[in-house]
N, C-alpha and C positions, 0 to 999 in steps of 0.2 A: 530304157525300156520301162514302160508303164503297164500296170496290171489293174484290172477291175472286174468285179463280178457282174455278169449279165445273165438275163434269162433268155433261153433259146427254146422256142416252141418245137415240139416234136410230136408228130401224129403217131398214135399207136392204135391197135385194134381193140377198142373198148366200146361200151354202149355210147349212143349218140351224145348224151349229156356230158360224158367224160372223154371225148375224142381227142382232146389236146392235153398232153402232159407237159408240165413246165419243168425244165431242168435248169439249175444254176450252173453256168460255166464261167470260168475265169478267162476274160479276154486280156490280151496283151498287145501292145503296139511295138513293133520292131522295124526299124528302117522305114517308117511311114506306113506299114501294113499291119492290119489287125489279124490276130490269130486267137484261137481258143486253145488254152493250155491242154485241156483234156483231149483234144483232137491231134496233138503232136505225138511223135514217136516217143518211146521210153527214153531213148538217148537224148532227144531234144529237151525233154522234161528235166532230165538230169543236168544238162548243160545250163538250163535256165535256173535251176536250183543253185548251181555253183555260182552263177553270176549274182543272184540275189544274196547269197551268203557272203560273197566277196564285197558287195556294195555295203552290206551291214557291217562287216569287219572294218572297211575303210572309214565309215562314219564313226564307229567306236574308236578307231585309232586317232582320228582327227579330234574327237572329244577329249581323249586322253592327252594328246599333244597340247591342246588348248589349256588344259588344267596344268600341265607341266610348265608351260610358258608363263602362266600367271603366277604359279607358285615360285618359279625361279626369279621372276621380277620382284616378288615380295621379299625374297631372301636378299637379292641385290640391294633393295631399298633399306632393309634392316642393316646390312653391312655398311652402307653409306652413312646411315644415322649413327651407327656405333663408332665409326672412325671419326666422325665430326665431333664427338664428345671429348 
């Protein structure tokens, strides 16, 4: 799922020179279709927020796993060197 901010023009009843009001809406693409986050139901917005949170947690977990693997390898290398002495 990808998200990005887009401007959507909305006509409102104002004087002629200010007849178009610009709103920034967050667009997202899901299953090849584009949606505006602000136009979705509250439940759909909550689901999207959960998905985004889980994606973030997965990236953080992968980052931590990478650090652990590198650190483990460093300790394995230290042990090898120590046993060779």
